[in-house]
C-alpha positions as a Markdown table, in Angstrom:
| # | Residue | x | y | z |
|---|---|---|---|---|
| 1 | Met | -69.0 | 18.4 | 179.5 |
| 2 | Pro | -68.9 | 21.8 | 177.7 |
| 3 | Thr | -65.8 | 22.6 | 175.6 |
| 4 | Ile | -63.6 | 25.7 | 175.2 |
| 5 | Asp | -62.9 | 26.7 | 171.6 |
| 6 | Gly | -59.7 | 28.7 | 172.4 |
| 7 | Val | -58.4 | 31.9 | 173.9 |
| 8 | His | -60.7 | 34.8 | 172.9 |
| 9 | His | -58.8 | 37.6 | 174.4 |
| 10 | Val | -56.0 | 38.6 | 176.8 |
| 11 | Ala | -56.1 | 41.9 | 178.6 |
| 12 | Ile | -53.0 | 43.6 | 180.1 |
| 13 | Thr | -53.1 | 46.5 | 182.5 |
| 14 | Val | -50.6 | 49.2 | 181.5 |
| 15 | Arg | -49.4 | 52.4 | 183.2 |
| 16 | Asp | -49.3 | 54.6 | 180.1 |
| 17 | Leu | -51.8 | 53.6 | 177.4 |
| 18 | Asp | -50.3 | 55.8 | 174.7 |
| 19 | Ala | -46.7 | 54.4 | 175.2 |
| 20 | Ser | -48.0 | 50.8 | 175.3 |
| 21 | Val | -50.1 | 51.3 | 172.2 |
| 22 | Ala | -47.1 | 52.7 | 170.4 |
| 23 | Phe | -45.0 | 49.7 | 171.5 |
| 24 | Tyr | -47.6 | 47.1 | 170.4 |
| 25 | Glu | -48.1 | 48.9 | 167.1 |
| 26 | Arg | -44.4 | 48.6 | 166.4 |
| 27 | Leu | -44.4 | 45.0 | 167.6 |
| 28 | Leu | -47.5 | 43.8 | 165.7 |
| 29 | Gly | -47.2 | 46.2 | 162.7 |
| 30 | Ala | -50.8 | 47.3 | 163.0 |
| 31 | Pro | -52.9 | 49.8 | 164.9 |
| 32 | Pro | -55.6 | 48.9 | 167.5 |
| 33 | Val | -58.9 | 47.8 | 166.0 |
| 34 | Ala | -61.1 | 49.3 | 168.7 |
| 35 | Ser | -61.1 | 51.8 | 171.6 |
| 36 | Leu | -63.3 | 51.4 | 174.6 |
| 37 | Ala | -63.9 | 53.5 | 177.6 |
| 38 | Gly | -65.6 | 52.3 | 180.8 |
| 39 | Glu | -66.0 | 53.6 | 184.2 |
| 40 | Gly | -62.5 | 54.4 | 185.4 |
| 41 | Leu | -60.6 | 52.8 | 182.5 |
| 42 | Leu | -59.5 | 53.2 | 178.9 |
| 43 | Arg | -58.8 | 50.2 | 176.6 |
| 44 | Arg | -57.4 | 49.6 | 173.2 |
| 45 | Leu | -57.9 | 46.3 | 171.3 |
| 46 | Phe | -55.5 | 44.6 | 168.9 |
| 47 | Ala | -56.6 | 41.8 | 166.6 |
| 48 | Leu | -54.2 | 38.9 | 166.6 |
| 49 | Pro | -54.1 | 36.1 | 163.9 |
| 50 | Gly | -56.4 | 33.2 | 164.8 |
| 51 | Gly | -59.1 | 35.4 | 166.3 |
| 52 | Thr | -57.6 | 36.2 | 169.7 |
| 53 | Asn | -57.8 | 39.9 | 170.8 |
| 54 | Leu | -55.1 | 41.6 | 172.9 |
| 55 | Gly | -56.5 | 44.4 | 175.2 |
| 56 | Leu | -54.4 | 47.1 | 176.8 |
| 57 | Thr | -56.1 | 48.7 | 179.7 |
| 58 | Gln | -55.2 | 51.8 | 181.7 |
| 59 | His | -57.1 | 52.2 | 184.9 |
| 60 | Glu | -57.8 | 55.5 | 186.6 |
| 61 | Thr | -56.7 | 54.0 | 189.9 |
| 62 | Arg | -53.8 | 51.6 | 189.9 |
| 63 | Ala | -51.6 | 49.7 | 192.4 |
| 64 | Asp | -48.0 | 50.6 | 193.0 |
| 65 | Gly | -45.2 | 48.3 | 192.0 |
| 66 | Asp | -43.7 | 46.9 | 188.8 |
| 67 | Phe | -44.8 | 43.9 | 186.9 |
| 68 | Ser | -43.2 | 40.7 | 188.2 |
| 69 | Pro | -43.5 | 37.1 | 187.0 |
| 70 | Phe | -42.9 | 36.1 | 190.6 |
| 71 | Arg | -46.2 | 37.6 | 191.8 |
| 72 | Pro | -49.4 | 35.6 | 191.5 |
| 73 | Gly | -50.9 | 36.5 | 188.1 |
| 74 | Leu | -49.5 | 36.6 | 184.6 |
| 75 | Asp | -46.0 | 35.0 | 184.2 |
| 76 | His | -45.7 | 35.8 | 180.5 |
| 77 | Leu | -47.7 | 35.9 | 177.3 |
| 78 | Gly | -46.6 | 33.3 | 174.8 |
| 79 | Leu | -47.4 | 34.0 | 171.1 |
| 80 | Gly | -47.0 | 31.1 | 168.7 |
| 81 | Val | -45.1 | 31.3 | 165.4 |
| 82 | Ala | -45.0 | 28.6 | 162.6 |
| 83 | Ser | -41.2 | 27.9 | 162.4 |
| 84 | Arg | -37.8 | 28.7 | 163.7 |
| 85 | Asp | -37.3 | 30.7 | 160.4 |
| 86 | Asp | -40.2 | 32.8 | 161.5 |
| 87 | Leu | -38.5 | 33.5 | 164.8 |
| 88 | Glu | -35.4 | 34.7 | 162.9 |
| 89 | Ala | -37.7 | 37.0 | 160.9 |
| 90 | Trp | -39.0 | 38.3 | 164.2 |
| 91 | Val | -35.5 | 39.1 | 165.3 |
| 92 | Glu | -35.0 | 41.1 | 162.2 |
| 93 | His | -38.3 | 42.9 | 162.7 |
| 94 | Leu | -37.7 | 43.7 | 166.3 |
| 95 | Asp | -34.2 | 45.0 | 165.5 |
| 96 | Ala | -35.6 | 47.2 | 162.7 |
| 97 | Val | -38.3 | 48.8 | 164.9 |
| 98 | Gly | -36.0 | 49.2 | 167.9 |
| 99 | Ile | -37.5 | 46.7 | 170.3 |
| 100 | Ala | -34.9 | 45.0 | 172.6 |
| 101 | His | -35.0 | 41.2 | 172.9 |
| 102 | Asp | -33.0 | 38.4 | 174.4 |
| 103 | Gly | -32.3 | 36.5 | 171.2 |
| 104 | Ile | -33.5 | 33.1 | 170.2 |
| 105 | Val | -33.1 | 30.4 | 172.9 |
| 106 | Asp | -33.3 | 26.8 | 171.7 |
| 107 | Val | -34.5 | 24.1 | 174.2 |
| 108 | Glu | -35.5 | 20.5 | 173.7 |
| 109 | Tyr | -39.2 | 21.3 | 173.4 |
| 110 | Gly | -38.9 | 24.3 | 171.1 |
| 111 | Ser | -37.4 | 27.8 | 170.4 |
| 112 | Ala | -38.3 | 31.0 | 172.1 |
| 113 | Leu | -37.6 | 34.7 | 171.6 |
| 114 | Ser | -38.3 | 36.8 | 174.7 |
| 115 | Leu | -38.9 | 40.5 | 175.1 |
| 116 | Lys | -40.7 | 42.9 | 177.4 |
| 117 | Asp | -43.3 | 45.6 | 176.9 |
| 118 | Pro | -43.0 | 49.1 | 178.4 |
| 119 | Asp | -44.4 | 47.9 | 181.7 |
| 120 | Gly | -42.0 | 45.0 | 181.9 |
| 121 | Val | -44.7 | 42.4 | 180.9 |
| 122 | Ala | -42.8 | 39.4 | 179.6 |
| 123 | Leu | -43.7 | 38.4 | 176.0 |
| 124 | Glu | -42.4 | 35.2 | 174.3 |
| 125 | Leu | -42.6 | 34.3 | 170.6 |
| 126 | Phe | -42.5 | 30.5 | 170.5 |
| 127 | Val | -42.3 | 27.5 | 168.2 |
| 128 | Gly | -42.5 | 24.0 | 169.4 |
| 129 | Ala | -39.9 | 21.4 | 168.5 |
């Protein structure tokens, strides 16, 4: 059976590409590494540690309605961190750059820090127990 090496990229559809790029630049502390234009879309790519790319895509035509984790599709994007201390550093970073978050939540299988992007896409910084 063939194998999968890992997640290469995740692409998120956004309403306002400029606003979303500004948010993710503040979140990640780095600008996009590439800009792509295709028929009916614009996309910016961010390089994440470990080789995964995050794509933000604004389509010329879009569906109405807000993001909802209750709709079929993406529930949330979980980004791994190395330790709970790293989560605490993320709290300080998010506070410093003005990004709202829900604080660290500890559960039996790990600790999570949740936030939302400008389109309401749920993001989670997570470390396993």
